[in-house]
C-alpha positions in Angstrom: -10.5 6.1 -28.6 -9.3 2.8 -27.1 -5.5 1.7 -26.7 -4.3 -1.7 -25.5 -1.7 -1.1 -22.9 0.2 -4.3 -23.9 1.0 -3.3 -27.2 -0.1 0.7 -27.6 1.1 2.0 -24.3 3.2 5.0 -25.7 0.3 6.1 -27.8 -2.2 5.6 -25.1 -0.3 7.6 -22.6 -0.1 10.4 -25.2 -3.7 10.4 -26.1 -4.8 10.2 -22.3 -2.6 13.1 -21.4 -3.8 15.1 -24.3 -7.4 14.5 -23.4 -6.8 15.5 -19.8 -5.4 18.6 -20.7 -8.3 19.3 -23.2 -10.7 18.9 -20.3 -11.9 15.6 -21.3 -12.4 12.3 -19.5 -10.2 9.2 -19.5 -10.5 5.7 -18.0 -7.3 4.2 -16.6 -6.4 0.8 -14.9 -5.0 1.2 -11.3 -4.0 -1.4 -8.8 -7.4 -1.8 -7.7 -10.4 -1.1 -9.9 -10.5 0.9 -13.3 -10.9 4.9 -12.7 -12.3 7.6 -14.8 -10.1 10.6 -14.5 -10.2 14.4 -15.0 -7.8 17.2 -14.7 -7.9 18.1 -10.8 -7.5 21.7 -11.6 -10.4 22.1 -14.4 -13.7 22.5 -12.5 -15.5 21.9 -15.8 -13.6 18.7 -16.4 -14.4 17.5 -12.6 -18.3 18.7 -13.3 -18.1 16.2 -16.3 -16.7 13.6 -14.4 -19.6 13.7 -11.8 -21.9 13.9 -14.5 -20.8 10.7 -16.4 -21.1 8.8 -13.1 -24.4 10.3 -12.3 -22.8 11.5 -9.0 -23.5 14.8 -6.9 -21.0 17.3 -5.6 -21.7 15.8 -2.3 -19.2 13.0 -3.2 -16.1 14.7 -4.4 -13.4 12.4 -6.1 -10.1 11.3 -4.6 -7.2 13.0 -6.2 -4.4 10.5 -7.8 -0.6 11.6 -8.0 2.3 9.8 -9.8 4.7 10.3 -6.8 4.5 11.1 -3.0 6.8 14.1 -3.4 3.8 15.9 -5.1 1.7 15.7 -1.8 3.3 18.5 -0.1 1.9 20.9 -2.7 -1.6 19.7 -2.3 -1.9 19.5 1.5 -2.0 22.3 4.3 0.4 20.4 7.0 3.4 18.1 6.4 2.1 14.6 7.6 3.1 13.6 11.1 6.1 11.3 11.5 4.2 8.3 11.7 2.2 8.9 8.6 5.3 9.7 6.7 6.5 6.3 7.6 3.1 4.7 6.6 3.2 6.4 3.3 6.7 5.4 2.6 5.8 1.9 3.0 2.4 1.9 1.5 2.5 4.5 -1.4 2.2 3.4 -4.1 -0.6 1.2 -3.0 -4.3 0.9 -2.3 -4.6 3.5 0.3 -6.4 6.9 0.1 -5.7 9.5 2.9 -7.7 12.5 3.4 -5.9 15.6 4.6 -6.6 19.1 5.0 -6.2 20.9 1.6 -3.6 23.5 0.8 -6.0 26.5 0.9 -4.0 28.3 -1.9 -5.1 25.6 -4.4 -7.3 27.0 -7.2 -9.4 23.8 -7.8 -13.2 22.9 -7.4 -13.6 19.0 -6.5 -17.0 19.5 -4.9 -18.1 19.6 -1.3 -15.0 18.7 0.0 -15.1 21.0 3.3 -11.6 22.1 2.7 -10.1 18.6 2.5 -8.5 16.4 -0.3 -8.3 12.6 -0.4 -4.9 11.6 -2.1 -3.6 8.4 -3.6 -0.5 7.2 -5.2 -1.7 4.1 -7.4 0.6 1.1 -7.7 0.1 1.0 -11.7 3.0 2.5 -13.6 0.8 2.8 -16.8 -1.4 5.2 -14.8 1.5 6.7 -13.1 3.0 7.7 -16.6 -0.2 9.3 -17.5 -0.2 11.5 -14.0 3.7 12.4 -14.5 2.9 14.2 -17.5 -0.7 15.5 -16.8 -0.1 16.5 -13.2 -2.9 15.5 -10.3 -6.2 14.2 -11.6 -9.4 13.5 -10.1 -10.1 9.8 -10.2 -13.1 7.9 -9.3 -14.1 4.3 -9.9 -15.2 3.7 -13.6 -18.8 3.1 -13.1 -22.3 4.6 -12.9 -23.0 5.4 -9.3 -24.7 2.7 -7.7 -23.3 0.2 -10.0 -20.3 -2.4 -9.5 -16.9 -0.7 -10.1 -15.4 -1.8 -13.5 -12.9 -4.4 -13.4 -12.3 -4.7 -17.1 -12.4 -1.7 -19.7 -15.3 -3.4 -21.4 -17.2 -3.0 -18.3 -16.2 0.7 -17.9 -17.2 1.6 -21.7 -20.4 0.1 -21.4 -21.4 2.1 -18.4 -19.8 5.4 -19.4 -19.8 5.3 -23.4 -19.0 8.5 -25.3 -18.5 10.7 -22.0 -15.1 9.5 -22.0 -12.6 10.3 -24.8 -9.7 8.0 -24.0 -9.7 4.2 -22.7 -6.8 2.6 -21.7 -7.3 -1.2 -21.8 -4.7 -2.7 -18.9 -6.4 -6.0 -19.0 -8.5 -7.3 -16.2 -8.0 -5.6 -12.6 -6.1 -7.7 -9.9 -9.4 -7.5 -7.6 -12.4 -5.6 -7.1 -11.6 -4.5 -3.7 -11.4 -0.8 -3.6 -8.5 1.2 -1.7 -8.7 1.8 2.1 -9.7 5.4 2.8 -8.1 6.9 6.0 -8.9 10.2 7.4 -6.1 12.2 9.2 -8.0 15.6 9.4 -9.4 15.1 13.0 -7.4 14.8 16.3 -7.9 10.9 15.9 -7.2 9.3 12.5 -10.3 7.2 11.5 -10.9 4.7 8.6 -13.7 5.7 6.5 -13.6 2.9 4.3 -11.9 -0.3 4.9 -10.7 -2.1 1.6 -7.5 -3.8 0.3 -5.5 -2.4 3.4 -6.7 -3.8 6.7 -6.7 -2.2 10.0 -4.1 -4.4 11.4 -1.8 -3.1 8.9 -2.7 0.5 9.6 -2.4 -0.3 13.5 1.4 -1.3 12.8 2.0 2.6 12.2 -0.6 3.9 14.5 -2.5 1.9 17.1 -5.0 4.7 17.8 -6.5 4.7 14.4 -10.2 4.2 14.8 -11.9 1.5 12.6 -14.7 2.4 10.0 -17.9 3.3 12.0 -16.1 3.3 15.4 -15.1 6.0 17.7 -17.2 8.9 19.0 -19.2 10.6 16.6 -19.1 7.6 13.9 
């Protein structure tokens, strides 16, 4: 099923939420590129997401949430003051942060080694889905090794019938993915520089190491 967000948003959100609750996959527009989503708490659905992309458990998907308040239920420790300030300024937005996961969570995202990567996307259509479905495991909507889809047509051409619902939000604003910041170690470190540059991050904490930099990188 495919829905045009410009004319069928309510029906599309309803179908997407129903599909996620059924353990099916959904393609969603985000503020970066299109994403393929599964219920984060359904291990079979997450496995289907990885299979659809041709991706292994060694590359677990991030988790998208509708609102920052949900973060407290997913992570082991409350973010440091500088990080709380950063998230207040940059979420919703193209920043994915890797935290230590709440150990009581009953999910299986792959080989996460006790961590979880979380983002609040700056796309109200997708957040409308997330508000009803709850946290979703979301990866870029493409086959592993191929460019990320910036239109729903590109996503459907690669993923086909493995996805139950496609939400067409028009072309993505760009093809640059989110920046990934790992805060699980003693020094925060950029794992991937994307839509938010290092200079912006240094405005909140100037000890953040760049991607590929620092000891052991």
